[in-house]
Residue, then its C-alpha position, 0 to 999 in steps of 0.5 A: m500500500s502507497r504512504t498515500s493510501v496509508a495518510l488518507e487511512d489515518e486521516e480518515k480514522q482521525t476524523s470520524p468517530a470510533g465506530a461510525n459507518p464508513l458510508n457517506f449518505t451524500c445528499n441535497d438536504t442535511p442529513h442526520s446520524l445513520p443508526e448502526r444497525l444499516n449495514l451494507e455489504p462491503s462488496v456493494i460498496a467497494m472501490e474496486t466493484s462499485p459502478s459509481p462515477s464518483s471519484s470517492g466511490t464511496d457515496l451510496l447514492s452515487l450508486p445507479w437507483e436500481i442498486v440502491t433500491q436492491i440493497a434497500s430490499h435487504l432491509p427490515a421493513q421496519c428500517v425502510i419506513n422508520v429509519l431511512p426517511q431520517v437519514c434524508q429525503t432521497l432514502g426516504k423515497l424508497g418507502e414509497d416504492r409501491l412495485a418494491w413493496q409489491v415484490r417483497a410482499q410476493k417473497l414473504s407470502g410464496p411464489a404460489a400464494s395470491f397476495p392479497v386476496g382482495p382488491k389491490e387498489d389502495f392497499d396498504w403495501s408497506k404495512a402489510c409487509l411490515e407486519m408479516e415480518q414482525l409475525i414471522g419473526c415472532w411466530t416461526g420457530h416459536e414451537n422449537q422455542a417453547e420445547r427447549q424452555e419446556t425441557e429446561g424446566e423439566r430438568q430444573e424441577e427434577a434438580a429441585g426434586g432431587v435436592n429436597g428429597e421429594a418430587p416435583a410439584a404438580e402443575g395443577n390446573l395450568v393448560e397443556m399446550q401442544l406446539d405444531v409447525d404442521i410439518n409433514g402433518a406431524a404434531e408434537t405434544g408438550e407440557e407448557n411450564v409457565q413458572s419456567q417461561n415467565a421467570s425472567n423478562s429479559p430475552q435469553p439466548n435461543e428465548s422465544p421473542l413472544e412472552h406466555i402467560i395464563l392470568p390468574s385464576g378470575h372466574i369460575a366458568d368457561v371464558n366466552c369472550v376476550l378483549l384487549l384494550g390497549g392504549k397505555e393502560n395495557l388493559c384486557a377484559s374478559g367475559s365468562r358464563d359465571r356472568n361476570v367481566n373481569l377487567w385485567d391489568l397486564r402491566e403487573r409482571p410476570r402475569g398480570t393481575l386482576m384489577h377488579t370484577l365489573a358490577g353495578r349498583g346493588t348487583i353482585s354479578t356484572h350481568r343475570g345471564w351468561v356474558w357472550c360479548l365484548a366491544s369497545s371504542g375509546p373509554l366505553l366498554a360494552s358487555g352482552s349477555f343473554d339477560s338481554t342487555v347491553r351494560l355500559w362501562d367507563l374505562e377512564a373511571g376505572g370501569a364505572e358502570r355508565g349505563l344499561i341497555q335493555c334488549k328484548a332478546a340475548v345478546l350475541c355480538l357487539s360492535c363499537e363506533r364511537d358512542m354508537v353501540l351495534a347489537g346483535s340478537h338472539d331475535q334476528k334484530l340488529s340494533i343501533f344505540d346511541t349512548r349519549a341519549a336518553d332513549p338510546l335506540v336509534k334503530s332496529l333492523r331485522l336483515h335476517g331470518d335467524a339470529v345474529l351471530c357476529l358484526a363488524s363494522d366501520d363509519h360506512y357499513i356494517l356487516s352481519g353474520s346470521k344463523d340463517q347462513t347469510v351475510a348482509l352488508f348494511d350501508r349506515r349513511a344511506g341506511k339502507l341493506l345493500q347486499k344480501v349473500q347466501l352460504s352454505s354454512y352460517l358465519l361465527s366471526l367476522s373481522y373487516s379491515g380495508r377492502e378485505v373481510w375474513a370470517g369463520d363459519n360453523r364447518g371450520f371454514v374460513h371465507t374471504f370476500s372482497m368490498h369494493n364499490s359498495s359490493l360484497t363479492p365472495i372469493s374463496q374459502f379454506n379449510t382451516h378448522r375442524s370445527l367451529v371457528t369461533g374467533v378471526h382477526y384480520s390486519p393487511g399483513a396478519l391473520y389469527t383464527c381459533s376454534s372449538d377443536r381446541t387450535i390457535k393458528v398464525h397465518l399470513p393472510c394470503a390465498p391459501p393462507k400461509t400458517l406460521c404457527t399452530l397452538h394446541h390446547q387442552a380445551g376449546v377456545n372461544g375467542l381471541s382478541v389481538e392488539g399491538g402484536t399481543l394476542a389473547i384468547a378466551s379458553g374453555d378451560m376458565n382461563v385467559e391466556i396471553w402471547r405478547p412480545r417481550c420487553 
């Protein structure tokens, strides 16, 4: 190496801070400091192989834009969306490349899959890729991590038993989980050691990125519904056949804590019948029951009673939009209530010929599924029924986001529909479970389903769904809720279980 080269290298070392990335992001605006995680292959930026016309050969933006785009395709979606725009405006434009996101999504879902299932117009490709990558990172291999933790927990129990001269304590009524990747149709059974899994909040080597907890015993009958309330409070509500709604604080480590059981004035339990459904909007929480009532609760006041709506039949499903509550009931009616009014009933609709079992809504449309094997699309602004689709089975769960609708039926099938130009079009159906699909949650890059066949499945929402993980439970799963990467399930063994990212 020549003296000139050595001198240049020494000068660069003196002027560059220790550990700084040697790349120089030159652009028209003032760049911010480059995050340490943005590392590129040396072969790409080496002076000898770079096609850059720049004399220095080290400016990333001096490369052809096609090469910069190709480099960015190997970065995590989170980096492209959140980090590159802070580096400079030019690199921030990488996140606006719709075609690049489509190519990334196709790689994630696989060449044989169709993604998205619904219309591609106005589809949020970047959000979908971000969610898919996060889902894959959390759930792929989750089974293997849990098996290692289980084996380690058993070894610790055996060691403790040998030291104390007594057999290890029984797990009691802790839920047994069997985790299955569905590779070659094989399923391996194991017993989940929850105490070992939650012993430390900080991730260890080879530890799952997800923390699995079972909330302390709070119900004395099957849990029918669960709802993650999100926000800074990190609350969870659960409704049970014991007629109660419990409010949980998930911030308390390691297993959360029961804040209190909701109850009205002069009542012992939350309702006088089974609690069948929950819904929320902002500080408003609504619970529906077989006692033909919808009770309203104020989360900002710690769950204080806010009101009571009397219906004429068992309330089977709920949806909330701001101060409006929608209720589907056993008497074939879909009722719309304004919680601010003294007489809350706004409209009562008879869209079906049997019990209304599931609801999904936004400020424009209401979707409802009934035991009469139909799904109805109602226009809230026009105040009229737009469409009614006849199926060969009845829907038990609905999830609606953007222009796609995903639903689960009584035969174990997951149905997909397209929402376009005020029209609901059936697209396909997939044989996902062996029995009732009791819960569905869909977002552009994630799909969760649960069933009375004792399984919870996590998929990429393509056609057919790409299953990343299957959790096998010892009891039927009656419902699920997903919020910010956290999954909660309502179990037939009186428990509420949570899977959430580790802190």
